[in-house]
PATORPA-418531 format. One line per 8 residues: number of its first residue (from 1); their letters; for each residue x, y, z of N, C-alpha, C. Coordinates in steps of 0.02 Angstrom, whole numbers, plus 50000, padded with zeros to 5 digits. Layout:
NUM = A = X Y Z X Y Z X Y Z | ... $
This chain:
1 = MQWYNEPP = 50954 49100 49655 50958 49172 49668 51032 49193 49666 | 51043 49253 49644 51111 49279 49642 51113 49353 49660 | 51172 49377 49676 51180 49446 49698 51203 49492 49642 | 51175 49552 49641 51204 49609 49607 51222 49656 49663 | 51286 49668 49674 51311 49708 49730 51295 49674 49797 | 51329 49619 49808 51320 49582 49871 51336 49626 49931 | 51294 49623 49984 51307 49663 50044 51366 49635 50083 | 51391 49674 50131 51448 49651 50171 51431 49589 50213 $
9 = AWSAQGNA = 51368 49582 50233 51346 49524 50270 51273 49510 50255 | 51256 49447 50250 51186 49427 50238 51180 49353 50257 | 51118 49332 50267 51106 49261 50282 51038 49241 50255 | 51032 49176 50240 50968 49148 50218 50955 49087 50262 | 50897 49088 50296 50876 49032 50338 50803 49019 50326 | 50786 48959 50304 50717 48943 50288 50692 48988 50233 | 50636 49023 50246 50608 49068 50195 50627 49141 50208 | 50677 49153 50252 50696 49221 50269 50767 49238 50245 $
17 = VTINVAPK = 50775 49299 50221 50840 49325 50201 50852 49389 50240 | 50908 49393 50275 50927 49453 50312 50985 49486 50277 | 50978 49551 50265 51030 49589 50231 51055 49644 50278 | 51120 49647 50287 51151 49704 50322 51172 49753 50267 | 51132 49806 50260 51140 49853 50205 51201 49897 50216 | 51243 49901 50165 51303 49942 50169 51285 50016 50162 | 51325 50060 50193 51314 50132 50186 51329 50156 50116 | 51299 50212 50099 51311 50247 50034 51295 50202 49975 $
25 = TDFWRKTH = 51239 50164 49980 51216 50121 49926 51149 50147 49900 | 51139 50141 49834 51076 50165 49805 51069 50141 49733 | 51007 50143 49709 50991 50138 49638 50955 50202 49620 | 50983 50242 49575 50953 50305 49555 50988 50329 49492 | 50951 50363 49447 50980 50387 49384 50957 50458 49368 | 51002 50504 49367 51000 50570 49336 50951 50621 49366 | 50889 50602 49378 50839 50651 49401 50860 50682 49467 | 50843 50743 49477 50855 50783 49537 50926 50810 49541 $
33 = DGGVRDNG = 50976 50766 49546 51044 50791 49555 51091 50773 49498 | 51066 50739 49447 51107 50721 49389 51151 50660 49400 | 51154 50634 49461 51198 50578 49476 51169 50511 49454 | 51214 50463 49446 51195 50394 49430 51225 50350 49484 | 51181 50313 49519 51204 50267 49570 51175 50197 49556 | 51217 50148 49556 51197 50080 49539 51233 50030 49585 | 51238 50047 49649 51275 50004 49695 51232 49978 49753 | 51166 49982 49747 51122 49953 49797 51126 49877 49795 $
41 = HFYYRPVS = 51098 49845 49846 51098 49772 49850 51036 49744 49817 | 51045 49692 49776 50990 49662 49738 51002 49586 49735 | 50958 49547 49766 50962 49474 49768 50905 49448 49725 | 50921 49420 49667 50870 49409 49615 50875 49342 49581 | 50824 49330 49541 50823 49273 49494 50796 49298 49428 | 50817 49268 49372 50788 49287 49307 50717 49260 49301 | 50674 49300 49270 50604 49281 49262 50582 49300 49191 | 50549 49255 49157 50523 49267 49090 50448 49274 49091 $
49 = GDFSAQVK = 50422 49316 49046 50350 49322 49038 50316 49358 49095 | 50250 49348 49098 50209 49380 49151 50220 49343 49217 | 50214 49380 49272 50226 49350 49337 50195 49395 49391 | 50193 49367 49452 50177 49405 49512 50229 49387 49564 | 50264 49437 49591 50315 49426 49642 50292 49460 49706 | 50304 49428 49762 50281 49456 49826 50331 49440 49881 | 50336 49486 49931 50378 49474 49989 50352 49515 50048 | 50363 49489 50107 50352 49526 50170 50421 49548 50194 $
57 = FSAAYHAL = 50425 49610 50219 50491 49632 50243 50483 49682 50300 | 50536 49685 50340 50541 49733 50395 50613 49758 50396 | 50622 49818 50424 50690 49846 50426 50697 49896 50482 | 50758 49906 50502 50775 49955 50554 50796 50021 50521 | 50748 50052 50485 50762 50115 50451 50779 50169 50502 | 50830 50209 50487 50845 50264 50534 50876 50324 50500 | 50899 50319 50438 50930 50376 50404 50888 50395 50343 | 50895 50456 50322 50859 50482 50264 50870 50437 50204 $
65 = YDHAGLMV = 50814 50417 50173 50811 50376 50112 50829 50302 50121 | 50838 50278 50183 50845 50205 50191 50784 50173 50159 | 50795 50120 50120 50737 50088 50089 50750 50014 50074 | 50695 49977 50069 50697 49906 50056 50633 49886 50020 | 50636 49830 49983 50576 49805 49949 50595 49759 49891 | 50556 49764 49837 50566 49723 49777 50595 49765 49721 | 50631 49731 49676 50657 49763 49616 50643 49719 49556 | 50626 49751 49500 50621 49718 49435 50670 49756 49390 $
73 = RADAETWL = 50716 49720 49360 50771 49753 49324 50783 49720 49257 | 50783 49761 49204 50803 49736 49138 50877 49748 49126 | 50901 49808 49147 50971 49826 49141 50984 49888 49185 | 51043 49916 49181 51062 49972 49224 51020 50034 49213 | 50989 50041 49155 50948 50100 49139 50873 50087 49142 | 50852 50025 49154 50781 50007 49151 50763 49963 49210 | 50729 49992 49260 50712 49954 49319 50657 49989 49360 | 50628 49949 49405 50579 49974 49454 50602 49950 49521 $
81 = KCGVEYVG = 50601 49994 49571 50610 49972 49640 50551 49998 49679 | 50526 49958 49727 50467 49978 49765 50470 49946 49834 | 50437 49979 49881 50435 49953 49949 50424 50010 49998 | 50469 50015 50047 50464 50068 50098 50527 50110 50094 | 50518 50176 50098 50574 50223 50101 50563 50269 50161 | 50616 50282 50196 50615 50321 50258 50635 50393 50243 | 50588 50440 50253 50600 50510 50237 50574 50553 50294 | 50617 50594 50324 50595 50639 50378 50565 50604 50438 $
89 = GVQYASAV = 50591 50544 50453 50565 50507 50510 50501 50469 50497 | 50478 50467 50435 50415 50434 50417 50429 50379 50365 | 50395 50322 50373 50398 50269 50323 50347 50285 50268 | 50369 50282 50206 50327 50294 50148 50325 50232 50104 | 50266 50216 50077 50263 50169 50021 50294 50206 49963 | 50340 50174 49929 50381 50208 49879 50387 50165 49816 | 50387 50198 49759 50400 50164 49695 50440 50211 49651 | 50494 50183 49623 50536 50220 49576 50538 50180 49511 $
97 = VTRDYSDW = 50518 50213 49456 50522 50184 49390 50578 50220 49353 | 50624 50181 49324 50680 50211 49289 50683 50184 49218 | 50679 50230 49172 50691 50217 49101 50740 50272 49080 | 50803 50262 49096 50858 50308 49090 50856 50361 49145 | 50799 50393 49156 50790 50441 49212 50745 50410 49264 | 50762 50418 49328 50720 50392 49383 50665 50442 49399 | 50606 50415 49415 50553 50456 49445 50541 50429 49515 | 50496 50460 49553 50485 50437 49622 50414 50455 49642 $
105 = SVMPLNGA = 50378 50406 49668 50312 50420 49697 50311 50390 49767 | 50280 50428 49813 50277 50406 49883 50208 50420 49912 | 50192 50380 49964 50130 50389 50002 50146 50371 50074 | 50133 50417 50122 50150 50401 50192 50110 50342 50218 | 50144 50300 50257 50112 50244 50290 50090 50267 50360 | 50033 50242 50382 50009 50259 50449 50055 50229 50502 | 50079 50271 50547 50123 50247 50600 50188 50222 50571 | 50218 50177 50605 50280 50145 50583 50268 50069 50584 $
113 = PEAVWVRV = 50238 50042 50530 50222 49971 50530 50285 49928 50540 | 50275 49874 50579 50331 49828 50592 50352 49791 50528 | 50303 49777 50485 50317 49741 50423 50269 49766 50369 | 50291 49758 50307 50251 49778 50249 50258 49722 50197 | 50205 49711 50159 50206 49665 50103 50203 49707 50040 | 50241 49686 49990 50237 49719 49925 50232 49665 49871 | 50191 49680 49821 50180 49633 49765 50189 49672 49700 | 50227 49643 49654 50235 49672 49586 50209 49620 49537 $
121 = TRHGVTLE = 50164 49643 49494 50135 49599 49443 50152 49626 49374 | 50176 49582 49331 50192 49602 49262 50140 49573 49214 | 50114 49618 49172 50069 49599 49118 50099 49630 49055 | 50137 49591 49016 50169 49618 48957 50219 49672 48976 | 50209 49733 48951 50255 49788 48964 50237 49827 49028 | 50182 49808 49059 50155 49845 49116 50172 49811 49182 | 50192 49852 49232 50200 49828 49300 50150 49862 49345 | 50121 49824 49391 50078 49851 49443 50110 49837 49510 $
129 = VHGSLDGD = 50111 49888 49554 50138 49881 49621 50081 49886 49670 | 50076 49836 49714 50026 49836 49767 50061 49830 49834 | 50033 49861 49885 50061 49856 49952 50009 49836 50003 | 50032 49809 50059 49987 49786 50112 50021 49793 50180 | 49981 49807 50231 50006 49808 50299 49988 49745 50338 | 49947 49701 50307 49928 49640 50342 49938 49576 50301 | 49959 49581 50239 49971 49523 50197 49908 49495 50165 | 49849 49525 50180 49786 49502 50152 49754 49554 50105 $
137 = QFTLLRQA = 49749 49615 50128 49718 49668 50088 49772 49710 50056 | 49775 49708 49990 49826 49744 49952 49795 49804 49917 | 49832 49859 49914 49810 49921 49882 49856 49936 49823 | 49826 49955 49767 49866 49975 49709 49902 50039 49724 | 49968 50040 49715 50010 50098 49728 50035 50131 49663 | 50043 50090 49611 50073 50117 49550 50061 50069 49493 | 50052 50097 49433 50051 50059 49371 50097 50096 49324 | 50141 50060 49289 50189 50093 49246 50212 50048 49189 $
145 = YLTDAAQV = 50230 50079 49134 50265 50045 49080 50338 50037 49102 | 50367 49977 49090 50438 49969 49105 50477 49949 49042 | 50463 49889 49016 50503 49863 48960 50466 49808 48924 | 50486 49795 48862 50460 49738 48825 50510 49680 48824 | 50563 49685 48863 50612 49631 48868 50578 49566 48888 | 50596 49512 48855 50565 49447 48869 50582 49422 48939 | 50643 49437 48962 50665 49415 49028 50688 49475 49069 | 50672 49474 49134 50695 49525 49181 50722 49490 49243 $
153 = QVGLMACA = 50755 49529 49286 50778 49503 49350 50730 49528 49403 | 50711 49484 49449 50662 49500 49501 50688 49477 49568 | 50685 49522 49618 50707 49501 49683 50707 49555 49736 | 50745 49543 49789 50747 49585 49849 50797 49641 49839 | 50779 49701 49864 50822 49759 49855 50824 49798 49921 | 50884 49825 49936 50891 49869 49995 50949 49917 49984 | 50940 49980 50008 50990 50032 49998 50991 50079 50058 | 51049 50109 50070 51058 50159 50123 51097 50218 50094 $
161 = PTGEGFAA = 51065 50261 50054 51101 50314 50018 51138 50364 50061 | 51111 50383 50119 51142 50436 50158 51168 50413 50226 | 51144 50356 50249 51161 50334 50316 51217 50284 50320 | 51223 50255 50379 51277 50207 50392 51255 50135 50383 | 51196 50124 50353 51172 50057 50341 51121 50036 50394 | 51088 49980 50382 51037 49954 50427 51025 49881 50410 | 50985 49848 50450 50968 49777 50438 50897 49773 50410 | 50889 49730 50360 50823 49717 50331 50811 49642 50328 $
169 = VFEGFEVR = 50750 49621 50344 50732 49550 50343 50674 49541 50294 | 50684 49495 50246 50634 49479 50195 50609 49408 50208 | 50543 49399 50205 50514 49333 50219 50465 49313 50163 | 50468 49250 50145 50419 49221 50099 50421 49247 50028 | 50480 49266 50004 50485 49289 49934 50462 49234 49887 | 50417 49252 49842 50393 49204 49792 50378 49239 49727 | 50387 49201 49673 50368 49224 49606 50322 49171 49577 | 50264 49193 49556 50214 49148 49527 50200 49165 49454 $
177 = GAG = 50183 49114 49416 50162 49125 49347 50219 49139 49299 | 50280 49132 49322 50338 49147 49280 50352 49091 49231 | 50377 49111 49173 50396 49061 49123 50466 49036 49134 $
């Protein structure tokens, strides 16, 4: 695993990775305000072919747009990030697909779950995002075209676009079926 925009502090112990997310970090391109931000934290490995990646994570979200989860990235203009995003004091299941321009889809989560599981599955050019509150029952959140690139980067992502940062803990990250 390697970093794209390493955070100021992080640790890996056993199957857990803790990230201290730096303030004013994000991945976003053009839509809404025209800005391009590519300074979020991304801890990844290269993956070829079809795969399924999954992780359990929890975070101390407290500022607008704090978010954490998984990312699949071909390059700076082509990526998906998904997980939980904090908006108006509510945790949302969130997915952003970027092909030069970012889009955003959200669904409010019931209450403020202590942890969330997210799974991304690649079938050719298609990605499916599933989420779970218990690690057993997963719900489809999004299906999207991303890229036909043979290899992509897959891993843990966290950003704090407006706030002063927060701590996120990722557990049991795994990628299956990868070439």
